[in-house]
KOLTOR-776685 format. One record per residue: x negated, y negated, z of N, C-alpha, C in turn; residue in three letters; residue number from 1. Coordinates in pm, whole numbers, padded with zeros to 5 digits. Atoms other than C-alpha are relative to their C-alpha. Layout:
<rec n_px="X" n_py="Y" n_pz="Z" ca_px="X" ca_py="Y" ca_pz="Z" c_px="X" c_py="Y" c_pz="Z" type="ALA" seq="NUM"/>
...
This chain:
<rec n_px="-00007" n_py="00112" n_pz="-00093" ca_px="04175" ca_py="-07985" ca_pz="-07742" c_px="00145" c_py="-00044" c_pz="00008" type="MET" seq="1"/>
<rec n_px="-00134" n_py="00058" n_pz="-00012" ca_px="04502" ca_py="-08111" ca_pz="-07603" c_px="-00006" c_py="-00120" c_pz="00093" type="SER" seq="2"/>
<rec n_px="-00005" n_py="00126" n_pz="-00074" ca_px="04579" ca_py="-08457" ca_pz="-07472" c_px="00146" c_py="-00037" c_pz="00017" type="VAL" seq="3"/>
<rec n_px="-00138" n_py="00041" n_pz="-00024" ca_px="04903" ca_py="-08575" ca_pz="-07311" c_px="00013" c_py="-00151" c_pz="-00014" type="ASP" seq="4"/>
<rec n_px="-00034" n_py="00142" n_pz="00015" ca_px="05052" ca_py="-08908" ca_pz="-07415" c_px="00137" c_py="-00023" c_pz="00062" type="PHE" seq="5"/>
<rec n_px="-00126" n_py="00031" n_pz="-00064" ca_px="05334" ca_py="-09076" ca_pz="-07225" c_px="00079" c_py="-00110" c_pz="-00070" type="ASN" seq="6"/>
<rec n_px="-00067" n_py="00110" n_pz="00068" ca_px="05422" ca_py="-09361" ca_pz="-07460" c_px="00094" c_py="00046" c_pz="-00109" type="GLY" seq="7"/>
<rec n_px="-00098" n_py="-00029" n_pz="00104" ca_px="05682" ca_py="-09383" ca_pz="-07734" c_px="-00056" c_py="-00013" c_pz="-00141" type="LYS" seq="8"/>
<rec n_px="00057" n_py="00020" n_pz="00132" ca_px="05456" ca_py="-09481" ca_pz="-08023" c_px="-00138" c_py="00063" c_pz="-00008" type="THR" seq="9"/>
<rec n_px="00130" n_py="-00063" n_pz="00018" ca_px="05149" ca_py="-09315" ca_pz="-08170" c_px="-00114" c_py="-00101" c_pz="-00004" type="LEU" seq="10"/>
<rec n_px="00106" n_py="00099" n_pz="00015" ca_px="04952" ca_py="-09629" ca_pz="-08254" c_px="-00110" c_py="00046" c_pz="-00094" type="GLY" seq="11"/>
<rec n_px="00097" n_py="-00053" n_pz="00096" ca_px="04784" ca_py="-09452" ca_pz="-08547" c_px="00037" c_py="-00050" c_pz="-00140" type="ILE" seq="12"/>
<rec n_px="-00018" n_py="00038" n_pz="00140" ca_px="04739" ca_py="-09589" ca_pz="-08900" c_px="-00059" c_py="00110" c_pz="-00087" type="ALA" seq="13"/>
<rec n_px="00042" n_py="-00109" n_pz="00086" ca_px="04706" ca_py="-09338" ca_pz="-09184" c_px="-00033" c_py="-00046" c_pz="-00141" type="PHE" seq="14"/>
<rec n_px="00022" n_py="00012" n_pz="00144" ca_px="04558" ca_py="-09323" ca_pz="-09533" c_px="00111" c_py="00082" c_pz="-00067" type="HIS" seq="15"/>
<rec n_px="-00105" n_py="-00070" n_pz="00073" ca_px="04790" ca_py="-09186" ca_pz="-09803" c_px="-00006" c_py="00151" c_pz="00008" type="GLY" seq="16"/>
<rec n_px="00013" n_py="-00145" n_pz="-00005" ca_px="04652" ca_py="-08834" ca_pz="-09768" c_px="00020" c_py="00058" c_pz="00139" type="ASP" seq="17"/>
<rec n_px="-00026" n_py="-00048" n_pz="-00135" ca_px="04737" ca_py="-08812" ca_pz="-09398" c_px="-00121" c_py="-00007" c_pz="00092" type="GLY" seq="18"/>
<rec n_px="00114" n_py="00017" n_pz="-00090" ca_px="04388" ca_py="-08884" ca_pz="-09266" c_px="00017" c_py="-00129" c_pz="00080" type="THR" seq="19"/>
<rec n_px="-00012" n_py="00115" n_pz="-00089" ca_px="04361" ca_py="-09127" ca_pz="-08979" c_px="-00089" c_py="-00113" c_pz="-00050" type="VAL" seq="20"/>
<rec n_px="00072" n_py="00122" n_pz="00040" ca_px="04262" ca_py="-09478" ca_pz="-09085" c_px="-00058" c_py="-00067" c_pz="00124" type="LYS" seq="21"/>
<rec n_px="00043" n_py="00063" n_pz="-00124" ca_px="04239" ca_py="-09610" ca_pz="-08730" c_px="00110" c_py="00005" c_pz="00104" type="GLY" seq="22"/>
<rec n_px="-00096" n_py="00001" n_pz="-00111" ca_px="04411" ca_py="-09650" ca_pz="-08395" c_px="00015" c_py="-00142" c_pz="00053" type="CYS" seq="23"/>
<rec n_px="-00027" n_py="00133" n_pz="-00053" ca_px="04573" ca_py="-09958" ca_pz="-08247" c_px="-00078" c_py="-00021" c_pz="00129" type="ALA" seq="24"/>
<rec n_px="00072" n_py="00029" n_pz="-00124" ca_px="04356" ca_py="-10124" ca_pz="-07981" c_px="00095" c_py="00004" c_pz="00120" type="PRO" seq="25"/>
<rec n_px="-00083" n_py="-00012" n_pz="-00119" ca_px="04495" ca_py="-10035" ca_pz="-07640" c_px="00115" c_py="00098" c_pz="-00016" type="GLY" seq="26"/>
<rec n_px="-00107" n_py="-00097" n_pz="00025" ca_px="04731" ca_py="-09781" ca_pz="-07800" c_px="-00029" c_py="00135" c_pz="00063" type="GLY" seq="27"/>
<rec n_px="00014" n_py="-00129" n_pz="-00066" ca_px="04788" ca_py="-09432" ca_pz="-07667" c_px="-00096" c_py="00095" c_pz="-00069" type="GLU" seq="28"/>
<rec n_px="00092" n_py="-00089" n_pz="00072" ca_px="04571" ca_py="-09268" ca_pz="-07936" c_px="-00144" c_py="-00051" c_pz="00002" type="ALA" seq="29"/>
<rec n_px="00135" n_py="00058" n_pz="00002" ca_px="04273" ca_py="-09503" ca_pz="-07897" c_px="-00096" c_py="00084" c_pz="00084" type="GLU" seq="30"/>
<rec n_px="00101" n_py="-00078" n_pz="-00070" ca_px="03964" ca_py="-09306" ca_pz="-07802" c_px="00028" c_py="00150" c_pz="00002" type="GLY" seq="31"/>
<rec n_px="-00038" n_py="-00141" n_pz="00000" ca_px="04145" ca_py="-08975" ca_pz="-07849" c_px="00010" c_py="00057" c_pz="-00141" type="ARG" seq="32"/>
<rec n_px="-00013" n_py="-00039" n_pz="00141" ca_px="04201" ca_py="-08965" ca_pz="-08225" c_px="-00098" c_py="-00087" c_pz="-00078" type="VAL" seq="33"/>
<rec n_px="00106" n_py="00072" n_pz="00071" ca_px="03921" ca_py="-09062" ca_pz="-08462" c_px="00034" c_py="-00018" c_pz="-00148" type="LYS" seq="34"/>
<rec n_px="-00016" n_py="00019" n_pz="00144" ca_px="03924" ca_py="-09210" ca_pz="-08813" c_px="-00061" c_py="00119" c_pz="-00076" type="PRO" seq="35"/>
<rec n_px="00045" n_py="-00112" n_pz="00081" ca_px="03886" ca_py="-08938" ca_pz="-09074" c_px="00064" c_py="00132" c_pz="00036" type="GLY" seq="36"/>
<rec n_px="-00071" n_py="-00121" n_pz="-00038" ca_px="04075" ca_py="-08674" ca_pz="-08879" c_px="00129" c_py="00006" c_pz="-00080" type="TRP" seq="37"/>
<rec n_px="-00122" n_py="-00019" n_pz="00078" ca_px="04370" ca_py="-08530" ca_pz="-09071" c_px="00107" c_py="00068" c_pz="00085" type="ARG" seq="38"/>
<rec n_px="-00112" n_py="-00064" n_pz="-00069" ca_px="04709" ca_py="-08458" ca_pz="-08916" c_px="00052" c_py="00109" c_pz="-00093" type="VAL" seq="39"/>
<rec n_px="-00042" n_py="-00112" n_pz="00084" ca_px="04796" ca_py="-08112" ca_pz="-09047" c_px="00133" c_py="00060" c_pz="00046" type="VAL" seq="40"/>
<rec n_px="-00129" n_py="-00050" n_pz="-00048" ca_px="05102" ca_py="-08041" ca_pz="-08833" c_px="00055" c_py="-00095" c_pz="00106" type="ARG" seq="41"/>
<rec n_px="-00073" n_py="00076" n_pz="-00102" ca_px="05359" ca_py="-08237" ca_pz="-08632" c_px="00105" c_py="00096" c_pz="00053" type="VAL" seq="42"/>
<rec n_px="-00087" n_py="-00105" n_pz="-00054" ca_px="05539" ca_py="-07998" ca_pz="-08397" c_px="-00026" c_py="00127" c_pz="-00078" type="GLY" seq="43"/>
<rec n_px="00015" n_py="-00121" n_pz="00081" ca_px="05600" ca_py="-07694" ca_pz="-08615" c_px="-00004" c_py="-00027" c_pz="-00150" type="ASN" seq="44"/>
<rec n_px="-00002" n_py="00037" n_pz="00142" ca_px="05599" ca_py="-07886" ca_pz="-08945" c_px="-00139" c_py="-00031" c_pz="-00052" type="GLU" seq="45"/>
<rec n_px="00128" n_py="00030" n_pz="00066" ca_px="05293" ca_py="-07879" ca_pz="-09169" c_px="00014" c_py="-00132" c_pz="-00075" type="ARG" seq="46"/>
<rec n_px="00000" n_py="00129" n_pz="00068" ca_px="05198" ca_py="-08217" ca_pz="-09314" c_px="-00124" c_py="-00011" c_pz="-00090" type="THR" seq="47"/>
<rec n_px="00113" n_py="00018" n_pz="00089" ca_px="04976" ca_py="-08319" ca_pz="-09604" c_px="-00010" c_py="-00143" c_pz="-00055" type="SER" seq="48"/>
<rec n_px="00007" n_py="00140" n_pz="00043" ca_px="05039" ca_py="-08693" ca_pz="-09648" c_px="00049" c_py="-00089" c_pz="00114" type="SER" seq="49"/>
<rec n_px="-00046" n_py="00092" n_pz="-00103" ca_px="05104" ca_py="-09003" ca_pz="-09442" c_px="00152" c_py="-00005" c_pz="00005" type="ASP" seq="50"/>
<rec n_px="-00147" n_py="00002" n_pz="00004" ca_px="05468" ca_py="-09001" ca_pz="-09557" c_px="00058" c_py="00120" c_pz="00075" type="ALA" seq="51"/>
<rec n_px="-00048" n_py="-00119" n_pz="-00071" ca_px="05514" ca_py="-08645" ca_pz="-09428" c_px="-00023" c_py="-00011" c_pz="00150" type="GLU" seq="52"/>
<rec n_px="00027" n_py="00019" n_pz="-00143" ca_px="05351" ca_py="-08734" ca_pz="-09094" c_px="00105" c_py="-00093" c_pz="00059" type="VAL" seq="53"/>
<rec n_px="-00098" n_py="00096" n_pz="-00051" ca_px="05578" ca_py="-09036" ca_pz="-09049" c_px="00140" c_py="00060" c_pz="00006" type="ARG" seq="54"/>
<rec n_px="-00131" n_py="-00064" n_pz="00004" ca_px="05887" ca_py="-08838" ca_pz="-09151" c_px="00014" c_py="00102" c_pz="00113" type="GLU" seq="55"/>
<rec n_px="-00005" n_py="-00103" n_pz="-00105" ca_px="05803" ca_py="-08553" ca_pz="-08911" c_px="00005" c_py="-00063" c_pz="00140" type="ALA" seq="56"/>
<rec n_px="-00001" n_py="00068" n_pz="-00131" ca_px="05732" ca_py="-08791" ca_pz="-08619" c_px="00137" c_py="-00062" c_pz="00024" type="VAL" seq="57"/>
<rec n_px="-00132" n_py="00061" n_pz="-00012" ca_px="06058" ca_py="-08977" ca_pz="-08684" c_px="00107" c_py="00105" c_pz="00028" type="THR" seq="58"/>
<rec n_px="-00098" n_py="-00107" n_pz="-00018" ca_px="06248" ca_py="-08647" ca_pz="-08700" c_px="-00009" c_py="00067" c_pz="00137" type="ALA" seq="59"/>
<rec n_px="00021" n_py="-00060" n_pz="-00132" ca_px="06111" ca_py="-08547" ca_pz="-08356" c_px="-00023" c_py="-00110" c_pz="00105" type="HIS" seq="60"/>
<rec n_px="00019" n_py="00110" n_pz="-00096" ca_px="06174" ca_py="-08842" ca_pz="-08120" c_px="-00025" c_py="00048" c_pz="00143" type="PRO" seq="61"/>
<rec n_px="00021" n_py="-00051" n_pz="-00136" ca_px="06159" ca_py="-08616" ca_pz="-07813" c_px="-00150" c_py="00015" c_pz="00029" type="GLU" seq="62"/>
<rec n_px="00138" n_py="-00017" n_pz="-00044" ca_px="05837" ca_py="-08592" ca_pz="-07614" c_px="-00003" c_py="00109" c_pz="00106" type="ARG" seq="63"/>
<rec n_px="00126" n_py="00018" n_pz="00073" ca_px="05607" ca_py="-08422" ca_pz="-07569" c_px="00011" c_py="00045" c_pz="-00144" type="PRO" seq="64"/>
<rec n_px="00008" n_py="-00032" n_pz="00142" ca_px="05528" ca_py="-08408" ca_pz="-07938" c_px="-00143" c_py="00042" c_pz="-00027" type="LEU" seq="65"/>
<rec n_px="00134" n_py="-00051" n_pz="00027" ca_px="05232" ca_py="-08204" ca_pz="-08059" c_px="-00043" c_py="-00036" c_pz="-00142" type="ARG" seq="66"/>
<rec n_px="00066" n_py="00025" n_pz="00129" ca_px="05006" ca_py="-08329" ca_pz="-08338" c_px="-00121" c_py="00091" c_pz="-00007" type="LEU" seq="67"/>
<rec n_px="00120" n_py="-00082" n_pz="00021" ca_px="04750" ca_py="-08085" ca_pz="-08476" c_px="-00085" c_py="-00070" c_pz="-00104" type="CYS" seq="68"/>
<rec n_px="00091" n_py="00075" n_pz="00086" ca_px="04446" ca_py="-08243" ca_pz="-08635" c_px="-00117" c_py="00088" c_pz="-00043" type="LEU" seq="69"/>
<rec n_px="00118" n_py="-00068" n_pz="00053" ca_px="04171" ca_py="-08106" ca_pz="-08855" c_px="-00108" c_py="-00105" c_pz="-00014" type="LEU" seq="70"/>
<rec n_px="00104" n_py="00101" n_pz="00007" ca_px="03845" ca_py="-08289" ca_pz="-08813" c_px="-00134" c_py="00055" c_pz="-00045" type="TYR" seq="71"/>
<rec n_px="00121" n_py="-00058" n_pz="00057" ca_px="03582" ca_py="-08047" ca_pz="-08946" c_px="00042" c_py="00100" c_pz="-00107" type="THR" seq="72"/>
<rec n_px="-00031" n_py="-00104" n_pz="00098" ca_px="03561" ca_py="-07778" ca_pz="-09211" c_px="00018" c_py="00135" c_pz="00067" type="SER" seq="73"/>
<rec n_px="-00019" n_py="-00124" n_pz="-00073" ca_px="03607" ca_py="-07518" ca_pz="-08936" c_px="00134" c_py="00063" c_pz="-00032" type="ASP" seq="74"/>
<rec n_px="-00125" n_py="-00073" n_pz="00021" ca_px="03883" ca_py="-07259" ca_pz="-08949" c_px="00114" c_py="-00069" c_pz="00073" type="ALA" seq="75"/>
<rec n_px="-00120" n_py="00063" n_pz="-00058" ca_px="04239" ca_py="-07366" ca_pz="-08865" c_px="00013" c_py="00033" c_pz="00148" type="ALA" seq="76"/>
<rec n_px="-00008" n_py="-00036" n_pz="-00142" ca_px="04206" ca_py="-07186" ca_pz="-08528" c_px="-00069" c_py="-00102" c_pz="00088" type="ASP" seq="77"/>
<rec n_px="00073" n_py="00100" n_pz="-00076" ca_px="03972" ca_py="-07466" ca_pz="-08422" c_px="00065" c_py="-00137" c_pz="-00005" type="ASP" seq="78"/>
<rec n_px="-00069" n_py="00127" n_pz="00013" ca_px="04226" ca_py="-07740" ca_pz="-08502" c_px="00048" c_py="-00048" c_pz="00136" type="THR" seq="79"/>
<rec n_px="-00048" n_py="00050" n_pz="-00128" ca_px="04279" ca_py="-07958" ca_pz="-08194" c_px="00146" c_py="-00043" c_pz="-00011" type="PRO" seq="80"/>
<rec n_px="-00139" n_py="00043" n_pz="-00004" ca_px="04639" ca_py="-08024" ca_pz="-08095" c_px="00017" c_py="-00100" c_pz="00112" type="CYS" seq="81"/>
<rec n_px="-00025" n_py="00105" n_pz="-00099" ca_px="04752" ca_py="-08336" ca_pz="-07912" c_px="00145" c_py="00005" c_pz="00041" type="LEU" seq="82"/>
<rec n_px="-00136" n_py="00002" n_pz="-00053" ca_px="05059" ca_py="-08343" ca_pz="-07690" c_px="00038" c_py="-00144" c_pz="00028" type="HIS" seq="83"/>
<rec n_px="-00048" n_py="00136" n_pz="-00025" ca_px="05252" ca_py="-08670" ca_pz="-07697" c_px="00123" c_py="00009" c_pz="00087" type="LEU" seq="84"/>
<rec n_px="-00113" n_py="-00018" n_pz="-00090" ca_px="05480" ca_py="-08696" ca_pz="-07400" c_px="00039" c_py="-00120" c_pz="00076" type="GLY" seq="85"/>
């Protein structure tokens, strides 16, 4: 799944392990990213914690920015990627 975002901020709160805690009401991720999903890659960088997600997003201010999320136990090929632009 890919979704294009046009804003400058993600509007996503994370748990320490990089799973999504929630999305800001009215934010660009609301309704597109669900609590419990895990960000596993930002652009070409793999991530495994909220600190790594934040660092990778900060290091890539250009848009579109792709976030890849794992939300089931399916194979990595089924990981949805979101385009932030």
